[in-house]
mmJSON file of the N, C-alpha and C atoms, coordinates in Angstrom:
{"data_MODEL":{"atom_site":{
"group_PDB":["ATOM","ATOM","ATOM","ATOM","ATOM","ATOM","ATOM","ATOM","ATOM","ATOM","ATOM","ATOM","ATOM","ATOM","ATOM","ATOM","ATOM","ATOM","ATOM","ATOM","ATOM","ATOM","ATOM","ATOM","ATOM","ATOM","ATOM","ATOM","ATOM","ATOM","ATOM","ATOM","ATOM","ATOM","ATOM","ATOM","ATOM","ATOM","ATOM","ATOM","ATOM","ATOM","ATOM","ATOM","ATOM","ATOM","ATOM","ATOM","ATOM","ATOM","ATOM","ATOM","ATOM","ATOM","ATOM","ATOM","ATOM","ATOM","ATOM","ATOM","ATOM","ATOM","ATOM","ATOM","ATOM","ATOM","ATOM","ATOM","ATOM","ATOM","ATOM","ATOM","ATOM","ATOM","ATOM","ATOM","ATOM","ATOM","ATOM","ATOM","ATOM","ATOM","ATOM","ATOM","ATOM","ATOM","ATOM","ATOM","ATOM","ATOM","ATOM","ATOM","ATOM","ATOM","ATOM","ATOM","ATOM","ATOM","ATOM","ATOM","ATOM","ATOM","ATOM","ATOM","ATOM","ATOM","ATOM","ATOM","ATOM","ATOM","ATOM","ATOM","ATOM","ATOM","ATOM","ATOM","ATOM","ATOM","ATOM","ATOM","ATOM","ATOM","ATOM","ATOM","ATOM","ATOM","ATOM","ATOM","ATOM","ATOM","ATOM","ATOM","ATOM","ATOM","ATOM","ATOM","ATOM","ATOM","ATOM","ATOM","ATOM","ATOM","ATOM","ATOM","ATOM","ATOM","ATOM","ATOM","ATOM","ATOM","ATOM","ATOM","ATOM","ATOM","ATOM","ATOM","ATOM","ATOM","ATOM","ATOM","ATOM","ATOM","ATOM","ATOM","ATOM","ATOM","ATOM","ATOM","ATOM","ATOM","ATOM","ATOM","ATOM","ATOM","ATOM","ATOM","ATOM","ATOM","ATOM","ATOM","ATOM","ATOM","ATOM","ATOM","ATOM","ATOM","ATOM","ATOM","ATOM","ATOM","ATOM","ATOM","ATOM","ATOM","ATOM","ATOM","ATOM","ATOM","ATOM","ATOM","ATOM","ATOM","ATOM","ATOM","ATOM","ATOM","ATOM","ATOM","ATOM","ATOM","ATOM","ATOM","ATOM","ATOM","ATOM","ATOM","ATOM","ATOM","ATOM","ATOM","ATOM","ATOM","ATOM","ATOM","ATOM","ATOM","ATOM","ATOM","ATOM","ATOM","ATOM","ATOM","ATOM","ATOM","ATOM","ATOM","ATOM","ATOM","ATOM","ATOM","ATOM","ATOM","ATOM"],
"id":[1,2,3,4,5,6,7,8,9,10,11,12,13,14,15,16,17,18,19,20,21,22,23,24,25,26,27,28,29,30,31,32,33,34,35,36,37,38,39,40,41,42,43,44,45,46,47,48,49,50,51,52,53,54,55,56,57,58,59,60,61,62,63,64,65,66,67,68,69,70,71,72,73,74,75,76,77,78,79,80,81,82,83,84,85,86,87,88,89,90,91,92,93,94,95,96,97,98,99,100,101,102,103,104,105,106,107,108,109,110,111,112,113,114,115,116,117,118,119,120,121,122,123,124,125,126,127,128,129,130,131,132,133,134,135,136,137,138,139,140,141,142,143,144,145,146,147,148,149,150,151,152,153,154,155,156,157,158,159,160,161,162,163,164,165,166,167,168,169,170,171,172,173,174,175,176,177,178,179,180,181,182,183,184,185,186,187,188,189,190,191,192,193,194,195,196,197,198,199,200,201,202,203,204,205,206,207,208,209,210,211,212,213,214,215,216,217,218,219,220,221,222,223,224,225,226,227,228,229,230,231,232,233,234,235,236,237,238,239,240,241,242,243],
"type_symbol":["N","C","C","N","C","C","N","C","C","N","C","C","N","C","C","N","C","C","N","C","C","N","C","C","N","C","C","N","C","C","N","C","C","N","C","C","N","C","C","N","C","C","N","C","C","N","C","C","N","C","C","N","C","C","N","C","C","N","C","C","N","C","C","N","C","C","N","C","C","N","C","C","N","C","C","N","C","C","N","C","C","N","C","C","N","C","C","N","C","C","N","C","C","N","C","C","N","C","C","N","C","C","N","C","C","N","C","C","N","C","C","N","C","C","N","C","C","N","C","C","N","C","C","N","C","C","N","C","C","N","C","C","N","C","C","N","C","C","N","C","C","N","C","C","N","C","C","N","C","C","N","C","C","N","C","C","N","C","C","N","C","C","N","C","C","N","C","C","N","C","C","N","C","C","N","C","C","N","C","C","N","C","C","N","C","C","N","C","C","N","C","C","N","C","C","N","C","C","N","C","C","N","C","C","N","C","C","N","C","C","N","C","C","N","C","C","N","C","C","N","C","C","N","C","C","N","C","C","N","C","C","N","C","C","N","C","C","N","C","C","N","C","C"],
"label_atom_id":["N","CA","C","N","CA","C","N","CA","C","N","CA","C","N","CA","C","N","CA","C","N","CA","C","N","CA","C","N","CA","C","N","CA","C","N","CA","C","N","CA","C","N","CA","C","N","CA","C","N","CA","C","N","CA","C","N","CA","C","N","CA","C","N","CA","C","N","CA","C","N","CA","C","N","CA","C","N","CA","C","N","CA","C","N","CA","C","N","CA","C","N","CA","C","N","CA","C","N","CA","C","N","CA","C","N","CA","C","N","CA","C","N","CA","C","N","CA","C","N","CA","C","N","CA","C","N","CA","C","N","CA","C","N","CA","C","N","CA","C","N","CA","C","N","CA","C","N","CA","C","N","CA","C","N","CA","C","N","CA","C","N","CA","C","N","CA","C","N","CA","C","N","CA","C","N","CA","C","N","CA","C","N","CA","C","N","CA","C","N","CA","C","N","CA","C","N","CA","C","N","CA","C","N","CA","C","N","CA","C","N","CA","C","N","CA","C","N","CA","C","N","CA","C","N","CA","C","N","CA","C","N","CA","C","N","CA","C","N","CA","C","N","CA","C","N","CA","C","N","CA","C","N","CA","C","N","CA","C","N","CA","C","N","CA","C","N","CA","C","N","CA","C","N","CA","C","N","CA","C","N","CA","C"],
"label_alt_id":[null,null,null,null,null,null,null,null,null,null,null,null,null,null,null,null,null,null,null,null,null,null,null,null,null,null,null,null,null,null,null,null,null,null,null,null,null,null,null,null,null,null,null,null,null,null,null,null,null,null,null,null,null,null,null,null,null,null,null,null,null,null,null,null,null,null,null,null,null,null,null,null,null,null,null,null,null,null,null,null,null,null,null,null,null,null,null,null,null,null,null,null,null,null,null,null,null,null,null,null,null,null,null,null,null,null,null,null,null,null,null,null,null,null,null,null,null,null,null,null,null,null,null,null,null,null,null,null,null,null,null,null,null,null,null,null,null,null,null,null,null,null,null,null,null,null,null,null,null,null,null,null,null,null,null,null,null,null,null,null,null,null,null,null,null,null,null,null,null,null,null,null,null,null,null,null,null,null,null,null,null,null,null,null,null,null,null,null,null,null,null,null,null,null,null,null,null,null,null,null,null,null,null,null,null,null,null,null,null,null,null,null,null,null,null,null,null,null,null,null,null,null,null,null,null,null,null,null,null,null,null,null,null,null,null,null,null,null,null,null,null,null,null],
"label_comp_id":["MET","MET","MET","GLY","GLY","GLY","ALA","ALA","ALA","GLY","GLY","GLY","GLU","GLU","GLU","GLY","GLY","GLY","THR","THR","THR","SER","SER","SER","LEU","LEU","LEU","LEU","LEU","LEU","ASP","ASP","ASP","MET","MET","MET","PRO","PRO","PRO","ASN","ASN","ASN","PRO","PRO","PRO","LEU","LEU","LEU","GLU","GLU","GLU","GLN","GLN","GLN","VAL","VAL","VAL","ALA","ALA","ALA","ALA","ALA","ALA","PHE","PHE","PHE","LYS","LYS","LYS","ALA","ALA","ALA","GLN","GLN","GLN","HIS","HIS","HIS","TYR","TYR","TYR","ALA","ALA","ALA","ALA","ALA","ALA","LEU","LEU","LEU","ALA","ALA","ALA","TYR","TYR","TYR","SER","SER","SER","LEU","LEU","LEU","TYR","TYR","TYR","ASP","ASP","ASP","LEU","LEU","LEU","ARG","ARG","ARG","ALA","ALA","ALA","ASP","ASP","ASP","VAL","VAL","VAL","ILE","ILE","ILE","LEU","LEU","LEU","ASP","ASP","ASP","ALA","ALA","ALA","PRO","PRO","PRO","TRP","TRP","TRP","ARG","ARG","ARG","LEU","LEU","LEU","VAL","VAL","VAL","SER","SER","SER","VAL","VAL","VAL","ILE","ILE","ILE","GLY","GLY","GLY","LEU","LEU","LEU","GLY","GLY","GLY","LEU","LEU","LEU","GLY","GLY","GLY","LEU","LEU","LEU","PHE","PHE","PHE","TRP","TRP","TRP","LEU","LEU","LEU","LEU","LEU","LEU","ARG","ARG","ARG","SER","SER","SER","LYS","LYS","LYS","THR","THR","THR","LEU","LEU","LEU","PRO","PRO","PRO","ARG","ARG","ARG","ILE","ILE","ILE","PHE","PHE","PHE","SER","SER","SER","GLU","GLU","GLU","TRP","TRP","TRP","PRO","PRO","PRO","GLU","GLU","GLU","PRO","PRO","PRO","VAL","VAL","VAL","GLU","GLU","GLU","LYS","LYS","LYS"],
"label_asym_id":["A","A","A","A","A","A","A","A","A","A","A","A","A","A","A","A","A","A","A","A","A","A","A","A","A","A","A","A","A","A","A","A","A","A","A","A","A","A","A","A","A","A","A","A","A","A","A","A","A","A","A","A","A","A","A","A","A","A","A","A","A","A","A","A","A","A","A","A","A","A","A","A","A","A","A","A","A","A","A","A","A","A","A","A","A","A","A","A","A","A","A","A","A","A","A","A","A","A","A","A","A","A","A","A","A","A","A","A","A","A","A","A","A","A","A","A","A","A","A","A","A","A","A","A","A","A","A","A","A","A","A","A","A","A","A","A","A","A","A","A","A","A","A","A","A","A","A","A","A","A","A","A","A","A","A","A","A","A","A","A","A","A","A","A","A","A","A","A","A","A","A","A","A","A","A","A","A","A","A","A","A","A","A","A","A","A","A","A","A","A","A","A","A","A","A","A","A","A","A","A","A","A","A","A","A","A","A","A","A","A","A","A","A","A","A","A","A","A","A","A","A","A","A","A","A","A","A","A","A","A","A","A","A","A","A","A","A","A","A","A","A","A","A"],
"label_entity_id":["1","1","1","1","1","1","1","1","1","1","1","1","1","1","1","1","1","1","1","1","1","1","1","1","1","1","1","1","1","1","1","1","1","1","1","1","1","1","1","1","1","1","1","1","1","1","1","1","1","1","1","1","1","1","1","1","1","1","1","1","1","1","1","1","1","1","1","1","1","1","1","1","1","1","1","1","1","1","1","1","1","1","1","1","1","1","1","1","1","1","1","1","1","1","1","1","1","1","1","1","1","1","1","1","1","1","1","1","1","1","1","1","1","1","1","1","1","1","1","1","1","1","1","1","1","1","1","1","1","1","1","1","1","1","1","1","1","1","1","1","1","1","1","1","1","1","1","1","1","1","1","1","1","1","1","1","1","1","1","1","1","1","1","1","1","1","1","1","1","1","1","1","1","1","1","1","1","1","1","1","1","1","1","1","1","1","1","1","1","1","1","1","1","1","1","1","1","1","1","1","1","1","1","1","1","1","1","1","1","1","1","1","1","1","1","1","1","1","1","1","1","1","1","1","1","1","1","1","1","1","1","1","1","1","1","1","1","1","1","1","1","1","1"],
"label_seq_id":[1,1,1,2,2,2,3,3,3,4,4,4,5,5,5,6,6,6,7,7,7,8,8,8,9,9,9,10,10,10,11,11,11,12,12,12,13,13,13,14,14,14,15,15,15,16,16,16,17,17,17,18,18,18,19,19,19,20,20,20,21,21,21,22,22,22,23,23,23,24,24,24,25,25,25,26,26,26,27,27,27,28,28,28,29,29,29,30,30,30,31,31,31,32,32,32,33,33,33,34,34,34,35,35,35,36,36,36,37,37,37,38,38,38,39,39,39,40,40,40,41,41,41,42,42,42,43,43,43,44,44,44,45,45,45,46,46,46,47,47,47,48,48,48,49,49,49,50,50,50,51,51,51,52,52,52,53,53,53,54,54,54,55,55,55,56,56,56,57,57,57,58,58,58,59,59,59,60,60,60,61,61,61,62,62,62,63,63,63,64,64,64,65,65,65,66,66,66,67,67,67,68,68,68,69,69,69,70,70,70,71,71,71,72,72,72,73,73,73,74,74,74,75,75,75,76,76,76,77,77,77,78,78,78,79,79,79,80,80,80,81,81,81],
"pdbx_PDB_ins_code":[null,null,null,null,null,null,null,null,null,null,null,null,null,null,null,null,null,null,null,null,null,null,null,null,null,null,null,null,null,null,null,null,null,null,null,null,null,null,null,null,null,null,null,null,null,null,null,null,null,null,null,null,null,null,null,null,null,null,null,null,null,null,null,null,null,null,null,null,null,null,null,null,null,null,null,null,null,null,null,null,null,null,null,null,null,null,null,null,null,null,null,null,null,null,null,null,null,null,null,null,null,null,null,null,null,null,null,null,null,null,null,null,null,null,null,null,null,null,null,null,null,null,null,null,null,null,null,null,null,null,null,null,null,null,null,null,null,null,null,null,null,null,null,null,null,null,null,null,null,null,null,null,null,null,null,null,null,null,null,null,null,null,null,null,null,null,null,null,null,null,null,null,null,null,null,null,null,null,null,null,null,null,null,null,null,null,null,null,null,null,null,null,null,null,null,null,null,null,null,null,null,null,null,null,null,null,null,null,null,null,null,null,null,null,null,null,null,null,null,null,null,null,null,null,null,null,null,null,null,null,null,null,null,null,null,null,null,null,null,null,null,null,null],
"Cartn_x":[0.841,0.0,0.893,0.611,1.392,0.917,1.601,1.242,-0.129,-0.986,-2.299,-3.355,-2.944,-3.927,-4.6,-5.877,-6.597,-7.153,-6.891,-7.455,-8.252,-9.3,-10.101,-10.312,-10.877,-11.147,-12.145,-13.005,-13.991,-13.337,-12.203,-11.518,-10.646,-10.34,-9.47,-10.235,-9.556,-10.247,-10.651,-11.783,-12.289,-11.571,-10.886,-10.159,-11.071,-12.298,-13.213,-13.597,-13.757,-14.057,-12.856,-11.642,-10.447,-10.322,-10.628,-10.569,-11.616,-12.821,-13.888,-13.509,-12.909,-12.491,-11.381,-10.445,-9.352,-9.899,-10.847,-11.452,-12.202,-12.955,-13.734,-12.821,-11.692,-10.757,-10.194,-9.868,-9.285,-10.325,-11.548,-12.595,-12.877,-12.856,-13.067,-11.93,-10.702,-9.559,-9.65,-10.08,-10.252,-11.336,-12.46,-13.55,-13.108,-12.379,-11.911,-10.907,-10.047,-9.07,-9.762,-10.777,-11.505,-12.29,-12.859,-13.642,-12.751,-11.506,-10.61,-9.784,-10.082,-9.343,-9.615,-8.615,-8.809,-9.88,-10.51,-11.591,-11.077,-9.828,-9.315,-8.506,-8.632,-7.83,-8.213,-9.463,-9.884,-9.288,-9.047,-8.427,-6.91,-6.356,-4.909,-4.368,-4.983,-4.514,-5.714,-6.493,-7.705,-7.399,-6.222,-5.901,-5.824,-5.551,-5.481,-6.83,-7.863,-9.197,-9.745,-9.54,-10.078,-9.439,-8.147,-7.477,-7.952,-8.141,-8.619,-10.045,-10.882,-12.265,-12.282,-11.46,-11.398,-10.916,-9.874,-9.386,-10.428,-11.121,-12.174,-13.31,-13.738,-14.811,-14.368,-13.124,-12.612,-12.533,-12.063,-11.997,-13.39,-14.323,-15.706,-16.306,-16.088,-16.607,-15.988,-14.684,-13.993,-14.498,-14.674,-15.142,-16.591,-17.404,-18.807,-19.037,-18.018,-18.211,-18.227,-18.738,-18.773,-17.483,-16.632,-15.404,-14.35,-14.233,-13.191,-13.268,-14.435,-14.474,-14.095,-14.46,-14.091,-12.583,-11.937,-10.481,-9.812,-10.245,-9.613,-10.011,-11.17,-11.545,-10.761,-10.331,-9.567,-8.065,-7.626,-6.207,-5.467,-4.372,-3.678,-3.014,-2.985,-2.32,-0.805,-0.056,1.402,1.956,2.972,3.589,4.551,4.375,5.267,6.302,7.541,8.62,9.013],
"Cartn_y":[-1.166,0.0,1.238,2.179,3.4,4.413,5.52,6.583,7.14,7.229,7.811,6.825,5.602,4.615,3.995,3.725,3.064,3.996,5.269,6.219,7.258,7.699,8.756,9.846,10.94,12.028,11.617,10.657,10.203,9.372,8.736,7.92,8.745,9.977,10.821,11.319,11.447,11.934,13.404,13.726,15.091,15.891,17.0,17.78,18.334,18.693,19.227,18.157,16.931,15.844,15.556,15.679,15.471,16.535,17.782,18.87,18.658,18.255,18.018,16.882,15.832,14.712,15.146,15.951,16.457,17.292,18.191,19.028,18.174,17.202,16.355,15.591,15.098,14.377,15.292,16.524,17.435,17.924,18.157,18.538,17.396,16.172,15.014,14.893,15.135,15.067,16.157,17.364,18.448,18.103,17.593,17.229,16.134,15.146,14.07,14.596,15.504,16.082,16.86,17.63,18.39,17.468,16.406,15.464,14.686,14.441,13.595,14.38,15.664,16.464,15.951,16.097,15.721,16.611,16.123,16.864,18.108,18.103,19.239,20.211,20.14,21.019,22.489,22.772,24.157,24.68,23.8,24.216,24.271,23.377,23.294,24.491,24.808,25.918,26.507,27.329,27.858,28.745,29.354,30.232,29.472,28.168,27.379,27.333,27.085,27.03,28.429,29.338,30.694,31.399,31.23,31.908,31.366,30.051,29.471,29.928,29.937,30.395,31.873,32.682,34.112,34.387,33.682,33.851,33.416,32.339,31.877,32.875,33.403,34.405,35.684,36.101,37.295,37.116,35.953,35.685,35.623,34.972,34.906,36.306,37.152,38.522,39.314,39.155,39.885,39.472,38.185,37.721,38.11,38.237,38.6,40.109,40.9,42.344,43.0,44.204,44.969,45.768,45.768,46.548,45.9,44.596,43.905,44.14,44.026,44.318,45.773,46.69,48.095,48.295,47.593,47.705,47.251,46.118,45.609,46.404,47.023,47.838,49.147,49.635,50.879,50.644,49.401,49.083,49.751,50.448,51.143,50.187,50.599,49.804,49.936,48.915,49.027,50.116,50.8,51.88,51.256,51.615,51.114,52.178,51.767,52.719,52.694],
"Cartn_z":[0.0,0.0,0.0,-0.867,-0.944,0.084,0.102,1.044,0.696,1.675,1.47,1.023,0.709,0.281,1.497,1.351,2.423,3.485,3.375,4.333,3.57,4.18,3.583,4.63,4.199,5.128,6.207,5.875,6.852,7.957,7.643,8.641,9.58,9.199,10.014,11.235,12.382,13.59,13.443,13.988,13.961,15.044,14.681,15.693,16.786,16.429,17.449,18.462,17.992,18.92,19.822,19.265,20.073,21.149,20.814,21.79,22.869,22.465,23.44,24.39,23.854,24.705,25.65,25.155,25.976,27.137,26.831,27.884,28.892,28.401,29.301,30.253,29.746,30.607,31.681,31.314,32.291,33.31,32.873,33.811,34.785,34.273,35.141,36.153,35.707,36.619,37.683,37.286,38.253,39.269,38.788,39.692,40.658,40.149,41.016,42.041,41.616,42.546,43.663,43.308,44.328,45.244,44.674,45.477,46.442,46.027,46.803,47.831,48.019,48.997,50.416,51.256,52.656,53.287,54.306,54.95,55.659,56.098,56.85,55.989,54.666,53.81,54.025,54.308,54.534,55.844,56.798,58.047,57.923,57.107,56.933,56.149,55.015,54.173,53.424,54.086,53.437,52.239,52.199,51.086,49.773,49.83,48.593,47.892,48.65,48.052,47.779,48.695,48.546,47.351,47.148,46.028,44.683,44.578,43.317,43.033,44.047,43.861,43.497,44.165,43.861,42.446,42.023,40.654,39.631,39.91,38.996,38.888,40.03,40.007,39.295,39.53,38.858,37.358,36.909,35.47,34.864,35.559,35.077,34.963,35.962,35.932,34.785,34.587,33.528,32.15,31.945,30.644,30.371,31.409,31.242,31.236,31.578,31.692,30.309,30.262,29.021,28.835,29.818,29.761,28.871,28.917,28.176,26.667,26.013,24.581,24.269,25.165,24.962,25.005,25.915,26.034,24.744,24.21,23.004,21.761,21.753,20.593,20.556,21.704,21.76,21.835,21.696,21.778,20.633,20.907,19.82,18.844,17.591,16.558,16.736,16.334,16.459,15.539,16.017,15.245,14.241,12.984,11.925,11.611,11.534,11.261,9.797],
"occupancy":[1.0,1.0,1.0,1.0,1.0,1.0,1.0,1.0,1.0,1.0,1.0,1.0,1.0,1.0,1.0,1.0,1.0,1.0,1.0,1.0,1.0,1.0,1.0,1.0,1.0,1.0,1.0,1.0,1.0,1.0,1.0,1.0,1.0,1.0,1.0,1.0,1.0,1.0,1.0,1.0,1.0,1.0,1.0,1.0,1.0,1.0,1.0,1.0,1.0,1.0,1.0,1.0,1.0,1.0,1.0,1.0,1.0,1.0,1.0,1.0,1.0,1.0,1.0,1.0,1.0,1.0,1.0,1.0,1.0,1.0,1.0,1.0,1.0,1.0,1.0,1.0,1.0,1.0,1.0,1.0,1.0,1.0,1.0,1.0,1.0,1.0,1.0,1.0,1.0,1.0,1.0,1.0,1.0,1.0,1.0,1.0,1.0,1.0,1.0,1.0,1.0,1.0,1.0,1.0,1.0,1.0,1.0,1.0,1.0,1.0,1.0,1.0,1.0,1.0,1.0,1.0,1.0,1.0,1.0,1.0,1.0,1.0,1.0,1.0,1.0,1.0,1.0,1.0,1.0,1.0,1.0,1.0,1.0,1.0,1.0,1.0,1.0,1.0,1.0,1.0,1.0,1.0,1.0,1.0,1.0,1.0,1.0,1.0,1.0,1.0,1.0,1.0,1.0,1.0,1.0,1.0,1.0,1.0,1.0,1.0,1.0,1.0,1.0,1.0,1.0,1.0,1.0,1.0,1.0,1.0,1.0,1.0,1.0,1.0,1.0,1.0,1.0,1.0,1.0,1.0,1.0,1.0,1.0,1.0,1.0,1.0,1.0,1.0,1.0,1.0,1.0,1.0,1.0,1.0,1.0,1.0,1.0,1.0,1.0,1.0,1.0,1.0,1.0,1.0,1.0,1.0,1.0,1.0,1.0,1.0,1.0,1.0,1.0,1.0,1.0,1.0,1.0,1.0,1.0,1.0,1.0,1.0,1.0,1.0,1.0,1.0,1.0,1.0,1.0,1.0,1.0,1.0,1.0,1.0,1.0,1.0,1.0,1.0,1.0,1.0,1.0,1.0,1.0],
"B_iso_or_equiv":[0.0,0.0,0.0,0.0,0.0,0.0,0.0,0.0,0.0,0.0,0.0,0.0,0.0,0.0,0.0,0.0,0.0,0.0,0.0,0.0,0.0,0.0,0.0,0.0,0.0,0.0,0.0,0.0,0.0,0.0,0.0,0.0,0.0,0.0,0.0,0.0,0.0,0.0,0.0,0.0,0.0,0.0,0.0,0.0,0.0,0.0,0.0,0.0,0.0,0.0,0.0,0.0,0.0,0.0,0.0,0.0,0.0,0.0,0.0,0.0,0.0,0.0,0.0,0.0,0.0,0.0,0.0,0.0,0.0,0.0,0.0,0.0,0.0,0.0,0.0,0.0,0.0,0.0,0.0,0.0,0.0,0.0,0.0,0.0,0.0,0.0,0.0,0.0,0.0,0.0,0.0,0.0,0.0,0.0,0.0,0.0,0.0,0.0,0.0,0.0,0.0,0.0,0.0,0.0,0.0,0.0,0.0,0.0,0.0,0.0,0.0,0.0,0.0,0.0,0.0,0.0,0.0,0.0,0.0,0.0,0.0,0.0,0.0,0.0,0.0,0.0,0.0,0.0,0.0,0.0,0.0,0.0,0.0,0.0,0.0,0.0,0.0,0.0,0.0,0.0,0.0,0.0,0.0,0.0,0.0,0.0,0.0,0.0,0.0,0.0,0.0,0.0,0.0,0.0,0.0,0.0,0.0,0.0,0.0,0.0,0.0,0.0,0.0,0.0,0.0,0.0,0.0,0.0,0.0,0.0,0.0,0.0,0.0,0.0,0.0,0.0,0.0,0.0,0.0,0.0,0.0,0.0,0.0,0.0,0.0,0.0,0.0,0.0,0.0,0.0,0.0,0.0,0.0,0.0,0.0,0.0,0.0,0.0,0.0,0.0,0.0,0.0,0.0,0.0,0.0,0.0,0.0,0.0,0.0,0.0,0.0,0.0,0.0,0.0,0.0,0.0,0.0,0.0,0.0,0.0,0.0,0.0,0.0,0.0,0.0,0.0,0.0,0.0,0.0,0.0,0.0,0.0,0.0,0.0,0.0,0.0,0.0,0.0,0.0,0.0,0.0,0.0,0.0],
"pdbx_formal_charge":[null,null,null,null,null,null,null,null,null,null,null,null,null,null,null,null,null,null,null,null,null,null,null,null,null,null,null,null,null,null,null,null,null,null,null,null,null,null,null,null,null,null,null,null,null,null,null,null,null,null,null,null,null,null,null,null,null,null,null,null,null,null,null,null,null,null,null,null,null,null,null,null,null,null,null,null,null,null,null,null,null,null,null,null,null,null,null,null,null,null,null,null,null,null,null,null,null,null,null,null,null,null,null,null,null,null,null,null,null,null,null,null,null,null,null,null,null,null,null,null,null,null,null,null,null,null,null,null,null,null,null,null,null,null,null,null,null,null,null,null,null,null,null,null,null,null,null,null,null,null,null,null,null,null,null,null,null,null,null,null,null,null,null,null,null,null,null,null,null,null,null,null,null,null,null,null,null,null,null,null,null,null,null,null,null,null,null,null,null,null,null,null,null,null,null,null,null,null,null,null,null,null,null,null,null,null,null,null,null,null,null,null,null,null,null,null,null,null,null,null,null,null,null,null,null,null,null,null,null,null,null,null,null,null,null,null,null,null,null,null,null,null,null],
"auth_seq_id":[1,1,1,2,2,2,3,3,3,4,4,4,5,5,5,6,6,6,7,7,7,8,8,8,9,9,9,10,10,10,11,11,11,12,12,12,13,13,13,14,14,14,15,15,15,16,16,16,17,17,17,18,18,18,19,19,19,20,20,20,21,21,21,22,22,22,23,23,23,24,24,24,25,25,25,26,26,26,27,27,27,28,28,28,29,29,29,30,30,30,31,31,31,32,32,32,33,33,33,34,34,34,35,35,35,36,36,36,37,37,37,38,38,38,39,39,39,40,40,40,41,41,41,42,42,42,43,43,43,44,44,44,45,45,45,46,46,46,47,47,47,48,48,48,49,49,49,50,50,50,51,51,51,52,52,52,53,53,53,54,54,54,55,55,55,56,56,56,57,57,57,58,58,58,59,59,59,60,60,60,61,61,61,62,62,62,63,63,63,64,64,64,65,65,65,66,66,66,67,67,67,68,68,68,69,69,69,70,70,70,71,71,71,72,72,72,73,73,73,74,74,74,75,75,75,76,76,76,77,77,77,78,78,78,79,79,79,80,80,80,81,81,81],
"auth_comp_id":["MET","MET","MET","GLY","GLY","GLY","ALA","ALA","ALA","GLY","GLY","GLY","GLU","GLU","GLU","GLY","GLY","GLY","THR","THR","THR","SER","SER","SER","LEU","LEU","LEU","LEU","LEU","LEU","ASP","ASP","ASP","MET","MET","MET","PRO","PRO","PRO","ASN","ASN","ASN","PRO","PRO","PRO","LEU","LEU","LEU","GLU","GLU","GLU","GLN","GLN","GLN","VAL","VAL","VAL","ALA","ALA","ALA","ALA","ALA","ALA","PHE","PHE","PHE","LYS","LYS","LYS","ALA","ALA","ALA","GLN","GLN","GLN","HIS","HIS","HIS","TYR","TYR","TYR","ALA","ALA","ALA","ALA","ALA","ALA","LEU","LEU","LEU","ALA","ALA","ALA","TYR","TYR","TYR","SER","SER","SER","LEU","LEU","LEU","TYR","TYR","TYR","ASP","ASP","ASP","LEU","LEU","LEU","ARG","ARG","ARG","ALA","ALA","ALA","ASP","ASP","ASP","VAL","VAL","VAL","ILE","ILE","ILE","LEU","LEU","LEU","ASP","ASP","ASP","ALA","ALA","ALA","PRO","PRO","PRO","TRP","TRP","TRP","ARG","ARG","ARG","LEU","LEU","LEU","VAL","VAL","VAL","SER","SER","SER","VAL","VAL","VAL","ILE","ILE","ILE","GLY","GLY","GLY","LEU","LEU","LEU","GLY","GLY","GLY","LEU","LEU","LEU","GLY","GLY","GLY","LEU","LEU","LEU","PHE","PHE","PHE","TRP","TRP","TRP","LEU","LEU","LEU","LEU","LEU","LEU","ARG","ARG","ARG","SER","SER","SER","LYS","LYS","LYS","THR","THR","THR","LEU","LEU","LEU","PRO","PRO","PRO","ARG","ARG","ARG","ILE","ILE","ILE","PHE","PHE","PHE","SER","SER","SER","GLU","GLU","GLU","TRP","TRP","TRP","PRO","PRO","PRO","GLU","GLU","GLU","PRO","PRO","PRO","VAL","VAL","VAL","GLU","GLU","GLU","LYS","LYS","LYS"],
"auth_asym_id":["A","A","A","A","A","A","A","A","A","A","A","A","A","A","A","A","A","A","A","A","A","A","A","A","A","A","A","A","A","A","A","A","A","A","A","A","A","A","A","A","A","A","A","A","A","A","A","A","A","A","A","A","A","A","A","A","A","A","A","A","A","A","A","A","A","A","A","A","A","A","A","A","A","A","A","A","A","A","A","A","A","A","A","A","A","A","A","A","A","A","A","A","A","A","A","A","A","A","A","A","A","A","A","A","A","A","A","A","A","A","A","A","A","A","A","A","A","A","A","A","A","A","A","A","A","A","A","A","A","A","A","A","A","A","A","A","A","A","A","A","A","A","A","A","A","A","A","A","A","A","A","A","A","A","A","A","A","A","A","A","A","A","A","A","A","A","A","A","A","A","A","A","A","A","A","A","A","A","A","A","A","A","A","A","A","A","A","A","A","A","A","A","A","A","A","A","A","A","A","A","A","A","A","A","A","A","A","A","A","A","A","A","A","A","A","A","A","A","A","A","A","A","A","A","A","A","A","A","A","A","A","A","A","A","A","A","A","A","A","A","A","A","A"],
"auth_atom_id":["N","CA","C","N","CA","C","N","CA","C","N","CA","C","N","CA","C","N","CA","C","N","CA","C","N","CA","C","N","CA","C","N","CA","C","N","CA","C","N","CA","C","N","CA","C","N","CA","C","N","CA","C","N","CA","C","N","CA","C","N","CA","C","N","CA","C","N","CA","C","N","CA","C","N","CA","C","N","CA","C","N","CA","C","N","CA","C","N","CA","C","N","CA","C","N","CA","C","N","CA","C","N","CA","C","N","CA","C","N","CA","C","N","CA","C","N","CA","C","N","CA","C","N","CA","C","N","CA","C","N","CA","C","N","CA","C","N","CA","C","N","CA","C","N","CA","C","N","CA","C","N","CA","C","N","CA","C","N","CA","C","N","CA","C","N","CA","C","N","CA","C","N","CA","C","N","CA","C","N","CA","C","N","CA","C","N","CA","C","N","CA","C","N","CA","C","N","CA","C","N","CA","C","N","CA","C","N","CA","C","N","CA","C","N","CA","C","N","CA","C","N","CA","C","N","CA","C","N","CA","C","N","CA","C","N","CA","C","N","CA","C","N","CA","C","N","CA","C","N","CA","C","N","CA","C","N","CA","C","N","CA","C","N","CA","C","N","CA","C","N","CA","C","N","CA","C","N","CA","C","N","CA","C"],
"pdbx_PDB_model_num":[1,1,1,1,1,1,1,1,1,1,1,1,1,1,1,1,1,1,1,1,1,1,1,1,1,1,1,1,1,1,1,1,1,1,1,1,1,1,1,1,1,1,1,1,1,1,1,1,1,1,1,1,1,1,1,1,1,1,1,1,1,1,1,1,1,1,1,1,1,1,1,1,1,1,1,1,1,1,1,1,1,1,1,1,1,1,1,1,1,1,1,1,1,1,1,1,1,1,1,1,1,1,1,1,1,1,1,1,1,1,1,1,1,1,1,1,1,1,1,1,1,1,1,1,1,1,1,1,1,1,1,1,1,1,1,1,1,1,1,1,1,1,1,1,1,1,1,1,1,1,1,1,1,1,1,1,1,1,1,1,1,1,1,1,1,1,1,1,1,1,1,1,1,1,1,1,1,1,1,1,1,1,1,1,1,1,1,1,1,1,1,1,1,1,1,1,1,1,1,1,1,1,1,1,1,1,1,1,1,1,1,1,1,1,1,1,1,1,1,1,1,1,1,1,1,1,1,1,1,1,1,1,1,1,1,1,1,1,1,1,1,1,1]
}}}
């Protein structure tokens, strides 16, 4: 069989399905990691959980705000010499 024989575009993996599977695996790993935390982790180092939750809420607020698109629409163009 020569190069390219025996394969078609239908046999090739869909990149979007690969990305979705990759995300699902990582979300599952994150959920399992959070579920498997020791019961006293909030007493041992509360800043670990509080900082992750705070960063997540801040990122969610930033992405949902009306300010971010305005910032990028007013971003200056690079100066050409």
